[in-house]
gemmi code that builds the backbone of each chain (N, CA, C; Angstrom):
import gemmi

chains = {
    "A": [
        ("MET", (142.952, 147.399, 58.046), (143.217, 148.064, 59.328), (142.511, 147.334, 60.480)),
        ("SER", (141.293, 146.842, 60.215), (140.568, 146.114, 61.260), (140.897, 144.628, 61.214)),
        ("ILE", (140.861, 143.996, 62.376), (140.969, 142.537, 62.426), (139.566, 141.949, 62.549)),
        ("GLU", (139.456, 140.659, 62.258), (138.174, 139.984, 62.458), (137.968, 139.698, 63.940)),
        ("ILE", (136.728, 139.774, 64.372), (136.431, 139.399, 65.754), (136.501, 137.872, 65.861)),
        ("PRO", (137.284, 137.334, 66.803), (137.376, 135.877, 66.951), (135.986, 135.252, 67.120)),
        ("GLU", (135.836, 134.065, 66.574), (134.507, 133.444, 66.521), (133.854, 133.318, 67.896)),
        ("LYS", (134.652, 133.014, 68.904), (134.038, 132.787, 70.225), (133.406, 134.046, 70.825)),
        ("TYR", (133.798, 135.211, 70.294), (133.213, 136.462, 70.790), (132.220, 137.081, 69.811)),
        ("ARG", (132.146, 136.512, 68.609), (131.418, 137.223, 67.547), (129.932, 137.428, 67.876)),
        ("HIS", (129.322, 136.417, 68.516), (127.884, 136.525, 68.809), (127.585, 137.727, 69.708)),
        ("LEU", (128.549, 138.096, 70.559), (128.332, 139.246, 71.447), (128.097, 140.521, 70.639)),
        ("PHE", (128.769, 140.607, 69.477), (128.681, 141.807, 68.640), (127.588, 141.691, 67.580)),
        ("GLU", (127.259, 140.451, 67.211), (126.220, 140.266, 66.196), (124.827, 140.420, 66.797)),
        ("ASN", (124.687, 140.019, 68.068), (123.386, 140.172, 68.716), (123.176, 141.635, 69.136)),
        ("ALA", (121.920, 141.974, 69.372), (121.600, 143.367, 69.718), (121.832, 143.619, 71.212)),
        ("ASN", (123.090, 143.450, 71.643), (123.459, 143.775, 73.020), (123.858, 145.242, 73.116)),
        ("PHE", (123.636, 145.828, 74.261), (124.185, 147.157, 74.503), (125.689, 147.023, 74.741)),
        ("GLY", (126.448, 147.981, 74.266), (127.876, 148.004, 74.542), (128.196, 149.150, 75.486)),
        ("SER", (129.352, 149.069, 76.127), (129.844, 150.176, 76.956), (131.054, 150.762, 76.251)),
        ("LEU", (130.885, 151.983, 75.754), (131.936, 152.609, 74.938), (132.770, 153.562, 75.781)),
        ("GLY", (134.072, 153.335, 75.769), (134.990, 154.226, 76.465), (135.671, 155.176, 75.498)),
        ("THR", (135.791, 156.432, 75.941), (136.580, 157.439, 75.209), (137.352, 158.249, 76.257)),
        ("VAL", (138.279, 159.066, 75.783), (139.113, 159.868, 76.695), (138.772, 161.344, 76.506)),
        ("ARG", (138.450, 162.003, 77.610), (138.078, 163.420, 77.559), (139.305, 164.299, 77.334)),
        ("PRO", (139.057, 165.533, 76.897), (140.190, 166.451, 76.688), (141.066, 166.641, 77.929)),
        ("ASP", (140.504, 166.462, 79.132), (141.327, 166.623, 80.345), (141.991, 165.309, 80.758)),
        ("ASP", (141.978, 164.325, 79.850), (142.638, 163.026, 80.060), (141.943, 162.164, 81.107)),
        ("THR", (140.672, 162.430, 81.380), (139.882, 161.511, 82.197), (139.040, 160.660, 81.247)),
        ("VAL", (138.488, 159.585, 81.799), (137.824, 158.589, 80.958), (136.307, 158.715, 81.050)),
        ("GLN", (135.633, 158.447, 79.956), (134.166, 158.455, 79.893), (133.701, 157.094, 79.400)),
        ("VAL", (132.680, 156.538, 80.042), (132.099, 155.264, 79.584), (130.598, 155.450, 79.473)),
        ("SER", (130.010, 155.075, 78.341), (128.558, 155.156, 78.240), (127.995, 154.041, 77.376)),
        ("PRO", (126.778, 153.622, 77.728), (126.102, 152.588, 76.955), (125.801, 153.088, 75.548)),
        ("MET", (125.968, 152.211, 74.583), (125.734, 152.594, 73.193), (125.117, 151.429, 72.422)),
        ("TRP", (124.196, 151.789, 71.526), (123.819, 150.872, 70.463), (124.984, 150.813, 69.475)),
        ("PHE", (125.085, 149.715, 68.780), (126.123, 149.626, 67.742), (125.714, 148.574, 66.727)),
        ("GLU", (126.443, 148.561, 65.633), (126.274, 147.504, 64.636), (127.659, 147.052, 64.201)),
        ("TYR", (127.822, 145.741, 64.045), (129.074, 145.174, 63.552), (128.840, 144.769, 62.104)),
        ("ASP", (129.595, 145.353, 61.179), (129.360, 145.075, 59.756), (130.339, 144.030, 59.207)),
        ("GLY", (131.009, 143.315, 60.121), (131.967, 142.298, 59.696), (133.383, 142.846, 59.635)),
        ("GLU", (133.500, 144.188, 59.720), (134.833, 144.784, 59.666), (135.004, 145.899, 60.712)),
        ("THR", (133.999, 146.729, 60.832), (134.090, 147.846, 61.778), (132.869, 147.834, 62.703)),
        ("LEU", (132.954, 148.648, 63.757), (131.805, 148.875, 64.633), (131.265, 150.264, 64.332)),
        ("ARG", (129.952, 150.375, 64.247), (129.315, 151.632, 63.852), (128.321, 152.069, 64.914)),
        ("PHE", (128.383, 153.344, 65.233), (127.544, 153.929, 66.277), (126.815, 155.141, 65.709)),
        ("THR", (125.612, 155.391, 66.211), (124.953, 156.652, 65.870), (125.265, 157.663, 66.968)),
        ("HIS", (125.588, 158.886, 66.549), (125.971, 159.914, 67.507), (125.661, 161.266, 66.872)),
        ("THR", (125.956, 162.352, 67.599), (125.772, 163.666, 66.986), (127.062, 164.473, 67.148)),
        ("THR", (127.173, 165.502, 66.360), (128.381, 166.344, 66.422), (128.349, 167.302, 67.617)),
        ("LYS", (127.236, 167.296, 68.378), (127.073, 168.262, 69.468), (127.390, 167.676, 70.830)),
        ("ARG", (127.792, 166.411, 70.872), (127.876, 165.743, 72.176), (129.314, 165.458, 72.594)),
        ("ALA", (129.445, 165.127, 73.895), (130.780, 165.031, 74.504), (131.677, 164.009, 73.817)),
        ("LYS", (131.126, 162.840, 73.506), (131.988, 161.812, 72.916), (132.572, 162.275, 71.589)),
        ("TYR", (131.783, 163.016, 70.829), (132.293, 163.526, 69.548), (133.480, 164.461, 69.785)),
        ("ARG", (133.341, 165.328, 70.776), (134.444, 166.246, 71.099), (135.652, 165.471, 71.622)),
        ("ASN", (135.394, 164.482, 72.495), (136.511, 163.669, 73.007), (137.308, 163.066, 71.856)),
        ("LEU", (136.584, 162.559, 70.870), (137.241, 161.814, 69.779), (137.992, 162.723, 68.813)),
        ("GLN", (137.660, 163.997, 68.821), (138.415, 164.926, 67.981), (139.856, 165.049, 68.475)),
        ("ARG", (140.026, 164.965, 69.776), (141.363, 165.108, 70.353), (142.075, 163.765, 70.467)),
        ("ASN", (141.321, 162.738, 70.863), (141.918, 161.413, 71.069), (140.991, 160.383, 70.434)),
        ("PRO", (141.392, 159.777, 69.323), (140.476, 158.890, 68.587), (140.310, 157.502, 69.201)),
        ("SER", (140.960, 157.239, 70.329), (140.882, 155.901, 70.933), (139.450, 155.563, 71.365)),
        ("MET", (139.031, 154.341, 71.052), (137.706, 153.859, 71.439), (137.852, 152.421, 71.941)),
        ("SER", (137.052, 152.069, 72.914), (137.033, 150.695, 73.395), (135.591, 150.341, 73.697)),
        ("LEU", (135.141, 149.204, 73.164), (133.753, 148.785, 73.378), (133.735, 147.451, 74.104)),
        ("ALA", (133.168, 147.448, 75.313), (133.005, 146.204, 76.069), (131.561, 145.742, 75.933)),
        ("VAL", (131.386, 144.468, 75.626), (130.046, 143.889, 75.480), (129.980, 142.633, 76.354)),
        ("MET", (128.994, 142.599, 77.229), (128.786, 141.423, 78.078), (127.633, 140.600, 77.533)),
        ("ASP", (127.706, 139.296, 77.765), (126.581, 138.418, 77.471), (125.514, 138.677, 78.524)),
        ("PRO", (124.328, 139.163, 78.128), (123.338, 139.521, 79.153), (122.913, 138.322, 80.009)),
        ("ASP", (123.038, 137.114, 79.454), (122.628, 135.938, 80.219), (123.736, 135.423, 81.137)),
        ("LYS", (124.951, 135.889, 80.910), (126.094, 135.363, 81.678), (127.201, 136.407, 81.576)),
        ("PRO", (127.079, 137.484, 82.366), (127.957, 138.646, 82.135), (129.447, 138.389, 82.358)),
        ("VAL", (129.827, 137.261, 82.990), (131.273, 137.000, 83.064), (131.831, 136.672, 81.689)),
        ("HIS", (130.958, 136.315, 80.751), (131.386, 136.132, 79.355), (131.273, 137.487, 78.652)),
        ("TYR", (132.387, 138.013, 78.229), (132.386, 139.341, 77.631), (133.555, 139.459, 76.665)),
        ("ALA", (133.524, 140.505, 75.880), (134.674, 140.833, 75.038), (134.854, 142.342, 75.016)),
        ("GLU", (136.103, 142.755, 74.881), (136.439, 144.166, 74.715), (137.107, 144.320, 73.353)),
        ("ALA", (136.539, 145.165, 72.510), (137.154, 145.479, 71.215), (137.807, 146.852, 71.336)),
        ("ARG", (139.066, 146.910, 70.942), (139.792, 148.181, 70.989), (140.088, 148.663, 69.583)),
        ("GLY", (140.027, 149.953, 69.403), (140.345, 150.494, 68.094), (140.331, 151.999, 68.158)),
        ("ARG", (139.992, 152.600, 67.033), (139.953, 154.064, 67.019), (138.946, 154.553, 65.986)),
        ("LEU", (138.589, 155.796, 66.109), (137.674, 156.408, 65.151), (138.404, 156.556, 63.818)),
        ("ILE", (137.856, 155.912, 62.775), (138.521, 156.013, 61.474), (137.702, 156.816, 60.468)),
        ("GLU", (136.428, 157.043, 60.770), (135.607, 157.790, 59.806), (134.385, 158.341, 60.530)),
        ("VAL", (133.937, 159.495, 60.074), (132.673, 160.064, 60.548), (131.808, 160.280, 59.315)),
        ("VAL", (130.684, 159.583, 59.255), (129.815, 159.646, 58.084), (128.577, 160.468, 58.432)),
        ("PRO", (128.334, 161.572, 57.735), (127.113, 162.348, 58.022), (125.859, 161.493, 57.819)),
        ("ASP", (124.887, 161.677, 58.684), (123.631, 160.909, 58.604), (122.469, 161.877, 58.811)),
        ("PRO", (122.370, 162.896, 57.951), (121.443, 164.014, 58.220), (119.964, 163.639, 58.155)),
        ("THR", (119.657, 162.458, 57.640), (118.245, 162.031, 57.673), (117.975, 161.138, 58.881)),
        ("GLY", (119.019, 160.801, 59.639), (118.825, 159.920, 60.797), (118.572, 158.473, 60.408)),
        ("ALA", (118.903, 158.095, 59.176), (118.585, 156.744, 58.695), (119.304, 155.663, 59.505)),
        ("PHE", (120.526, 155.951, 59.921), (121.259, 154.920, 60.665), (120.708, 154.796, 62.090)),
        ("TYR", (120.303, 155.916, 62.667), (119.619, 155.850, 63.972), (118.380, 154.971, 63.839)),
        ("ASP", (117.604, 155.216, 62.809), (116.381, 154.447, 62.546), (116.702, 152.944, 62.439)),
        ("GLN", (117.801, 152.646, 61.736), (118.203, 151.243, 61.546), (118.579, 150.598, 62.889)),
        ("LEU", (119.319, 151.324, 63.718), (119.693, 150.772, 65.033), (118.478, 150.648, 65.938)),
        ("HIS", (117.571, 151.605, 65.859), (116.344, 151.545, 66.653), (115.608, 150.229, 66.371)),
        ("ARG", (115.566, 149.834, 65.108), (114.933, 148.559, 64.737), (115.757, 147.374, 65.229)),
        ("ARG", (117.085, 147.478, 65.062), (117.955, 146.379, 65.525), (117.745, 146.092, 67.006)),
        ("TYR", (117.499, 147.140, 67.788), (117.334, 146.983, 69.233), (115.861, 146.828, 69.634)),
        ("GLY", (115.046, 146.357, 68.703), (113.698, 145.953, 69.062), (112.641, 147.023, 68.939)),
        ("GLY", (113.017, 148.201, 68.454), (112.022, 149.253, 68.283), (111.349, 149.159, 66.921)),
        ("GLU", (110.520, 150.136, 66.663), (109.769, 150.132, 65.398), (110.396, 151.047, 64.366)),
        ("GLY", (111.561, 151.585, 64.705), (112.186, 152.561, 63.811), (111.758, 153.949, 64.226)),
        ("MET", (112.663, 154.915, 64.056), (112.352, 156.274, 64.501), (113.402, 157.222, 63.935)),
        ("ILE", (112.910, 158.333, 63.396), (113.829, 159.390, 62.968), (114.022, 160.311, 64.162)),
        ("PRO", (115.241, 160.487, 64.635), (115.431, 161.271, 65.867), (115.234, 162.766, 65.611)),
        ("PRO", (114.796, 163.497, 66.652), (114.571, 164.943, 66.486), (115.849, 165.706, 66.108)),
        ("ASP", (117.021, 165.148, 66.476), (118.282, 165.827, 66.160), (118.942, 165.232, 64.905)),
        ("ALA", (118.116, 164.754, 63.990), (118.639, 164.101, 62.783), (119.675, 164.963, 62.049)),
        ("ALA", (119.457, 166.257, 62.007), (120.355, 167.130, 61.236), (121.804, 167.044, 61.711)),
        ("ASP", (121.990, 166.763, 63.002), (123.346, 166.688, 63.564), (123.886, 165.262, 63.628)),
        ("ARG", (123.101, 164.305, 63.180), (123.490, 162.898, 63.342), (124.674, 162.527, 62.447)),
        ("VAL", (125.550, 161.700, 63.020), (126.672, 161.129, 62.264), (126.799, 159.658, 62.640)),
        ("ILE", (127.491, 158.930, 61.774), (127.861, 157.544, 62.090), (129.340, 157.568, 62.473)),
        ("LEU", (129.637, 157.109, 63.689), (131.037, 156.956, 64.098), (131.486, 155.570, 63.677)),
        ("VAL", (132.560, 155.504, 62.909), (133.071, 154.219, 62.424), (134.366, 153.907, 63.172)),
        ("MET", (134.360, 152.784, 63.879), (135.496, 152.387, 64.741), (136.209, 151.179, 64.157)),
        ("SER", (137.516, 151.274, 64.020), (138.317, 150.112, 63.619), (138.387, 149.126, 64.782)),
        ("ILE", (138.656, 147.868, 64.469), (138.837, 146.846, 65.505), (140.278, 146.369, 65.401)),
        ("GLU", (141.080, 146.754, 66.382), (142.517, 146.448, 66.304), (142.918, 145.316, 67.228)),
        ("LYS", (142.111, 145.086, 68.260), (142.413, 144.015, 69.200), (141.111, 143.624, 69.884)),
        ("VAL", (140.946, 142.332, 70.149), (139.766, 141.874, 70.883), (140.246, 140.915, 71.960)),
        ("ASN", (139.861, 141.182, 73.189), (140.135, 140.187, 74.223), (138.881, 140.018, 75.081)),
        ("GLY", (138.921, 139.051, 75.977), (137.738, 138.808, 76.791), (137.846, 137.480, 77.487)),
        ("GLN", (136.722, 137.003, 77.906), (136.694, 135.676, 78.525), (135.274, 135.127, 78.459)),
    ],
    "B": [
        ("MET", (135.226, 164.157, 99.771), (135.723, 164.113, 98.395), (134.682, 163.490, 97.450)),
        ("SER", (133.958, 162.490, 97.959), (132.929, 161.851, 97.133), (131.584, 162.543, 97.308)),
        ("ILE", (130.779, 162.526, 96.248), (129.397, 162.994, 96.377), (128.492, 161.778, 96.553)),
        ("GLU", (127.261, 162.022, 97.007), (126.290, 160.931, 97.098), (125.736, 160.611, 95.720)),
        ("ILE", (125.456, 159.360, 95.485), (124.809, 158.987, 94.232), (123.346, 159.420, 94.303)),
        ("PRO", (122.859, 160.192, 93.310), (121.454, 160.625, 93.344), (120.509, 159.422, 93.482)),
        ("GLU", (119.421, 159.636, 94.189), (118.532, 158.529, 94.526), (118.034, 157.759, 93.309)),
        ("LYS", (117.777, 158.474, 92.209), (117.205, 157.781, 91.040), (118.178, 156.782, 90.412)),
        ("TYR", (119.451, 156.939, 90.721), (120.450, 156.003, 90.183), (120.966, 155.011, 91.220)),
        ("ARG", (120.598, 155.229, 92.491), (121.284, 154.487, 93.549), (121.084, 152.973, 93.440)),
        ("HIS", (119.870, 152.559, 93.033), (119.608, 151.108, 92.949), (120.547, 150.417, 91.971)),
        ("LEU", (120.991, 151.160, 90.939), (121.902, 150.547, 89.967), (123.200, 150.107, 90.635)),
        ("PHE", (123.626, 150.877, 91.650), (124.893, 150.592, 92.335), (124.690, 149.710, 93.564)),
        ("GLU", (123.496, 149.750, 94.128), (123.239, 148.921, 95.312), (122.967, 147.478, 94.911)),
        ("ASN", (122.348, 147.267, 93.768), (122.098, 145.894, 93.309), (123.385, 145.282, 92.756)),
        ("ALA", (123.411, 143.970, 92.677), (124.618, 143.271, 92.207), (124.666, 143.241, 90.680)),
        ("ASN", (124.721, 144.435, 90.091), (124.892, 144.546, 88.641), (126.381, 144.556, 88.298)),
        ("PHE", (126.720, 144.052, 87.125), (128.082, 144.219, 86.642), (128.249, 145.668, 86.182)),
        ("GLY", (129.420, 146.218, 86.417), (129.731, 147.547, 85.908), (130.746, 147.448, 84.794)),
        ("SER", (130.827, 148.500, 83.989), (131.874, 148.588, 82.962), (132.821, 149.703, 83.392)),
        ("LEU", (134.041, 149.292, 83.754), (135.004, 150.250, 84.307), (135.984, 150.701, 83.231)),
        ("GLY", (136.062, 152.009, 83.053), (137.014, 152.582, 82.111), (138.232, 153.129, 82.834)),
        ("THR", (139.407, 152.870, 82.226), (140.664, 153.469, 82.686), (141.449, 153.881, 81.441)),
        ("VAL", (142.524, 154.642, 81.656), (143.333, 155.125, 80.532), (144.706, 154.455, 80.584)),
        ("ARG", (145.077, 153.834, 79.469), (146.360, 153.135, 79.410), (147.522, 154.119, 79.318)),
        ("PRO", (148.731, 153.648, 79.631), (149.906, 154.531, 79.544), (150.099, 155.157, 78.159)),
        ("ASP", (149.596, 154.516, 77.093), (149.736, 155.114, 75.752), (148.557, 156.027, 75.409)),
        ("ASP", (147.749, 156.378, 76.427), (146.627, 157.305, 76.279), (145.469, 156.723, 75.463)),
        ("THR", (145.388, 155.396, 75.373), (144.197, 154.764, 74.818), (143.334, 154.290, 75.983)),
        ("VAL", (142.098, 153.954, 75.665), (141.122, 153.673, 76.720), (140.889, 152.163, 76.855)),
        ("GLN", (140.660, 151.725, 78.082), (140.340, 150.322, 78.372), (138.998, 150.281, 79.092)),
        ("VAL", (138.131, 149.349, 78.703), (136.851, 149.160, 79.394), (136.705, 147.683, 79.717)),
        ("SER", (136.406, 147.361, 80.958), (136.169, 145.954, 81.283), (135.105, 145.797, 82.356)),
        ("PRO", (134.366, 144.682, 82.263), (133.335, 144.386, 83.253), (133.966, 144.154, 84.621)),
        ("MET", (133.322, 144.659, 85.623), (133.849, 144.511, 86.991), (132.722, 144.292, 87.986)),
        ("TRP", (133.009, 143.460, 88.965), (132.212, 143.446, 90.187), (132.582, 144.695, 90.982)),
        ("PHE", (131.646, 145.158, 91.790), (131.967, 146.302, 92.646), (131.031, 146.302, 93.838)),
        ("GLU", (131.342, 147.148, 94.791), (130.460, 147.368, 95.928), (130.405, 148.864, 96.198)),
        ("TYR", (129.203, 149.355, 96.482), (129.020, 150.763, 96.843), (128.821, 150.817, 98.348)),
        ("ASP", (129.689, 151.521, 99.048), (129.607, 151.540, 100.515), (128.912, 152.796, 101.019)),
        ("GLY", (128.236, 153.510, 100.115), (127.540, 154.733, 100.517), (128.393, 155.963, 100.264)),
        ("GLU", (129.687, 155.749, 99.998), (130.578, 156.882, 99.781), (131.520, 156.643, 98.587)),
        ("THR", (132.079, 155.451, 98.517), (133.024, 155.135, 97.438), (132.583, 153.855, 96.729)),
        ("LEU", (133.210, 153.595, 95.592), (133.029, 152.326, 94.885), (134.291, 151.504, 95.089)),
        ("ARG", (134.116, 150.220, 95.365), (135.244, 149.343, 95.696), (135.270, 148.149, 94.764)),
        ("PHE", (136.452, 147.872, 94.277), (136.659, 146.782, 93.318), (137.742, 145.857, 93.839)),
        ("THR", (137.643, 144.565, 93.513), (138.757, 143.664, 93.782), (139.622, 143.589, 92.532)),
        ("HIS", (140.928, 143.653, 92.736), (141.851, 143.638, 91.600), (143.182, 143.082, 92.099)),
        ("THR", (144.170, 143.005, 91.223), (145.494, 142.581, 91.683), (146.532, 143.600, 91.217)),
        ("THR", (147.683, 143.542, 91.833), (148.753, 144.482, 91.471), (149.468, 144.066, 90.193)),
        ("LYS", (149.088, 142.910, 89.617), (149.797, 142.381, 88.453), (149.090, 142.655, 87.141)),
        ("ARG", (147.973, 143.334, 87.194), (147.145, 143.421, 85.994), (147.124, 144.826, 85.395)),
        ("ALA", (146.630, 144.875, 84.144), (146.746, 146.105, 83.346), (146.083, 147.307, 84.007)),
        ("LYS", (144.892, 147.105, 84.539), (144.186, 148.268, 85.110), (144.978, 148.879, 86.262)),
        ("TYR", (145.633, 148.020, 87.030), (146.440, 148.550, 88.142), (147.568, 149.435, 87.607)),
        ("ARG", (148.220, 148.951, 86.569), (149.302, 149.744, 85.960), (148.749, 151.031, 85.341)),
        ("ASN", (147.593, 150.923, 84.663), (146.983, 152.128, 84.084), (146.776, 153.200, 85.161)),
        ("LEU", (146.268, 152.753, 86.306), (145.876, 153.693, 87.357), (147.071, 154.319, 88.072)),
        ("GLN", (148.226, 153.691, 87.961), (149.428, 154.292, 88.545), (149.783, 155.588, 87.815)),
        ("ARG", (149.544, 155.599, 86.514), (149.888, 156.778, 85.714), (148.743, 157.785, 85.661)),
        ("ASN", (147.526, 157.252, 85.532), (146.349, 158.121, 85.391), (145.253, 157.565, 86.295)),
        ("PRO", (144.942, 158.240, 87.396), (143.999, 157.680, 88.374), (142.525, 157.792, 87.968)),
        ("SER", (142.245, 158.336, 86.780), (140.840, 158.517, 86.377), (140.127, 157.171, 86.225)),
        ("MET", (138.907, 157.110, 86.756), (138.076, 155.914, 86.653), (136.650, 156.356, 86.316)),
        ("SER", (135.964, 155.544, 85.539), (134.561, 155.815, 85.236), (133.841, 154.477, 85.213)),
        ("LEU", (132.746, 154.399, 85.953), (131.994, 153.144, 86.016), (130.588, 153.365, 85.467)),
        ("ALA", (130.267, 152.665, 84.381), (128.910, 152.724, 83.826), (128.162, 151.461, 84.244)),
        ("VAL", (126.945, 151.659, 84.724), (126.108, 150.535, 85.148), (124.755, 150.674, 84.480)),
        ("MET", (124.357, 149.614, 83.783), (123.048, 149.614, 83.125), (122.075, 148.777, 83.945)),
        ("ASP", (120.802, 149.151, 83.880), (119.750, 148.319, 84.450), (119.591, 147.099, 83.541)),
        ("PRO", (119.852, 145.887, 84.053), (119.800, 144.718, 83.156), (118.419, 144.502, 82.535)),
        ("ASP", (117.373, 144.987, 83.205), (116.026, 144.796, 82.667), (115.638, 145.877, 81.674)),
        ("LYS", (116.400, 146.957, 81.646), (116.040, 148.081, 80.784), (117.308, 148.900, 80.581)),
        ("PRO", (118.201, 148.423, 79.693), (119.542, 149.006, 79.635), (119.615, 150.466, 79.197)),
        ("VAL", (118.521, 151.040, 78.661), (118.579, 152.484, 78.399), (118.605, 153.281, 79.699)),
        ("HIS", (118.214, 152.638, 80.801), (118.344, 153.265, 82.120), (119.734, 152.915, 82.667)),
        ("TYR", (120.554, 153.907, 82.833), (121.933, 153.643, 83.247), (122.468, 154.859, 84.004)),
        ("ALA", (123.599, 154.664, 84.635), (124.308, 155.791, 85.243), (125.804, 155.589, 85.051)),
        ("GLU", (126.501, 156.699, 84.915), (127.965, 156.696, 84.860), (128.482, 157.472, 86.066)),
        ("ALA", (129.298, 156.814, 86.870), (129.952, 157.491, 87.999), (131.394, 157.754, 87.606)),
        ("ARG", (131.817, 159.008, 87.777), (133.186, 159.378, 87.456), (133.939, 159.715, 88.739)),
        ("GLY", (135.176, 159.370, 88.761), (135.995, 159.691, 89.922), (137.416, 159.288, 89.668)),
        ("ARG", (138.105, 158.959, 90.760), (139.505, 158.567, 90.600), (139.898, 157.611, 91.714)),
        ("LEU", (140.989, 156.939, 91.484), (141.523, 156.032, 92.500), (142.034, 156.857, 93.664)),
        ("ILE", (141.466, 156.625, 94.853), (141.925, 157.402, 96.006), (142.676, 156.542, 97.021)),
        ("GLU", (142.550, 155.226, 96.902), (143.229, 154.377, 97.876), (143.367, 152.974, 97.299)),
        ("VAL", (144.446, 152.310, 97.668), (144.635, 150.897, 97.334), (144.852, 150.175, 98.661)),
        ("VAL", (143.922, 149.268, 98.984), (143.978, 148.569, 100.261), (144.435, 147.128, 100.018)),
        ("PRO", (145.546, 146.700, 100.591), (145.969, 145.310, 100.413), (144.892, 144.349, 100.922)),
        ("ASP", (144.713, 143.251, 100.207), (143.703, 142.243, 100.581), (144.336, 140.857, 100.433)),
        ("PRO", (145.428, 140.607, 101.165), (146.245, 139.414, 100.912), (145.566, 138.095, 101.253)),
        ("THR", (144.433, 138.155, 101.964), (143.703, 136.908, 102.209), (142.587, 136.715, 101.186)),
        ("GLY", (142.379, 137.710, 100.308), (141.303, 137.599, 99.312), (139.918, 137.759, 99.916)),
        ("ALA", (139.844, 138.313, 101.113), (138.548, 138.414, 101.806), (137.546, 139.272, 101.039)),
        ("PHE", (138.018, 140.330, 100.394), (137.081, 141.197, 99.677), (136.609, 140.530, 98.382)),
        ("TYR", (137.491, 139.776, 97.739), (137.066, 138.978, 96.586), (135.953, 138.029, 97.019)),
        ("ASP", (136.188, 137.342, 98.124), (135.213, 136.396, 98.672), (133.868, 137.084, 98.921)),
        ("GLN", (133.932, 138.295, 99.478), (132.719, 139.067, 99.771), (131.957, 139.416, 98.484)),
        ("LEU", (132.698, 139.850, 97.459), (132.043, 140.193, 96.191), (131.503, 138.933, 95.504)),
        ("HIS", (132.223, 137.847, 95.608), (131.754, 136.585, 95.029), (130.362, 136.245, 95.582)),
        ("ARG", (130.183, 136.442, 96.880), (128.862, 136.196, 97.501), (127.838, 137.228, 97.034)),
        ("ARG", (128.258, 138.499, 96.974), (127.332, 139.561, 96.526), (126.781, 139.238, 95.146)),
        ("TYR", (127.612, 138.645, 94.291), (127.185, 138.345, 92.928), (126.640, 136.921, 92.792)),
        ("GLY", (126.123, 136.363, 93.877), (125.376, 135.118, 93.789), (126.190, 133.853, 93.949)),
        ("GLY", (127.484, 133.985, 94.213), (128.302, 132.792, 94.411), (128.284, 132.340, 95.863)),
        ("GLU", (129.051, 131.324, 96.131), (129.083, 130.769, 97.486), (130.278, 131.279, 98.277)),
        ("GLY", (130.996, 132.209, 97.700), (132.218, 132.688, 98.344), (133.397, 131.878, 97.844)),
        ("MET", (134.565, 132.531, 97.739), (135.726, 131.833, 97.177), (136.975, 132.664, 97.449)),
        ("ILE", (137.999, 132.016, 97.925), (139.300, 132.685, 98.056), (140.035, 132.472, 96.727)),
        ("PRO", (140.409, 133.552, 96.053), (141.004, 133.379, 94.718), (142.439, 132.852, 94.816)),
        ("PRO", (142.884, 132.124, 93.786), (144.243, 131.565, 93.797), (145.332, 132.644, 93.866)),
        ("ASP", (144.999, 133.856, 93.381), (145.993, 134.943, 93.411), (145.766, 135.891, 94.597)),
        ("ALA", (145.266, 135.329, 95.694), (144.948, 136.144, 96.876), (146.129, 137.013, 97.317)),
        ("ALA", (147.339, 136.482, 97.233), (148.514, 137.218, 97.733), (148.676, 138.583, 97.057)),
        ("ASP", (148.239, 138.675, 95.778), (148.392, 139.926, 95.025), (147.126, 140.791, 95.053)),
        ("ARG", (146.104, 140.323, 95.752), (144.818, 141.030, 95.710), (144.874, 142.366, 96.440)),
        ("VAL", (144.184, 143.341, 95.846), (144.025, 144.644, 96.478), (142.577, 145.101, 96.280)),
        ("ILE", (142.163, 146.036, 97.092), (140.876, 146.703, 96.903), (141.161, 148.070, 96.296)),
        ("LEU", (140.597, 148.323, 95.118), (140.700, 149.648, 94.505), (139.537, 150.487, 95.027)),
        ("VAL", (139.836, 151.623, 95.613), (138.792, 152.495, 96.162), (138.670, 153.727, 95.268)),
        ("MET", (137.490, 153.896, 94.718), (137.235, 154.973, 93.748), (136.328, 156.031, 94.354)),
        ("SER", (136.734, 157.292, 94.262), (135.866, 158.395, 94.676), (134.746, 158.570, 93.645)),
        ("ILE", (133.656, 159.184, 94.080), (132.556, 159.481, 93.161), (132.429, 160.998, 93.085)),
        ("GLU", (132.825, 161.554, 91.950), (132.874, 163.019, 91.840), (131.722, 163.571, 91.001)),
        ("LYS", (131.163, 162.721, 90.158), (130.048, 163.163, 89.307), (129.259, 161.920, 88.903)),
        ("VAL", (127.953, 162.048, 88.833), (127.124, 160.938, 88.361), (126.151, 161.494, 87.347)),
        ("ASN", (126.124, 160.910, 86.181), (125.066, 161.275, 85.239), (124.479, 160.026, 84.616)),
        ("GLY", (123.418, 160.189, 83.872), (122.791, 159.008, 83.290), (121.430, 159.368, 82.756)),
        ("GLN", (120.637, 158.374, 82.578), (119.262, 158.598, 82.143), (118.426, 157.390, 82.500)),
    ],
}
model = gemmi.Model(1)
for chain_id, residues in chains.items():
    chain = gemmi.Chain(chain_id)
    for i, (resn, *xyz) in enumerate(residues, 1):
        res = gemmi.Residue()
        res.name, res.seqid = resn, gemmi.SeqId(i, " ")
        for name, pos in zip(("N", "CA", "C"), xyz):
            atom = gemmi.Atom()
            atom.name, atom.element = name, gemmi.Element(name[0])
            atom.pos, atom.b_iso = gemmi.Position(*pos), 0.0
            res.add_atom(atom)
        chain.add_residue(res)
    model.add_chain(chain)
structure = gemmi.Structure()
structure.add_model(model)
structure.setup_entities()
């Protein structure tokens, strides 16, 4: 279901850059927010909770788009488009802890661990410059 | 129609940061792309052309959302939500030239100046952290 990220954009997703994740709200308006993520070679994975707006948005419309800019040269960027294909419960917050380390922290179990989930996004198209 | 950007977020929009602009495609999927912009104290203004996807998206669904991260500390960010309220023709590319300078360039009239427009976005809500 997912395509491979073209090599010229892959470093944007492999490095610990912040992404800007777009989703569509129930009223058909758009939401964009910065997100940590991990690219596992096939899908993009985010830590989130079942209590927040993006989770509700995705229940109605599974479309997701992640734009990542090169922090050293932001005109170089890629947008990965896809959709929510799986929600994996993460009740110990282990994936949050893993991303916290990926983004330079020391690891941390979040206070809302009980509600934590992993959002798994397919990659159906990648464009950029 | 627009609200003021709260002071704690205003520097994100006043500085020449890249924004991530979300729009909704005609098939109800989401698009996010990096954009130059200018905050004039009331609206957000972007240079674009009438030939490109975002312009077509906005004809059907005027919703726009711009997320801007602090490049030095990306957990500090703001999302401005609003909609397209005006399209101003820019056939000489003057606004592109202005943004090119704002973002550290020497100014430039783009080759597609004839199709250039200024997208004017209202600011209806701002949140962030």
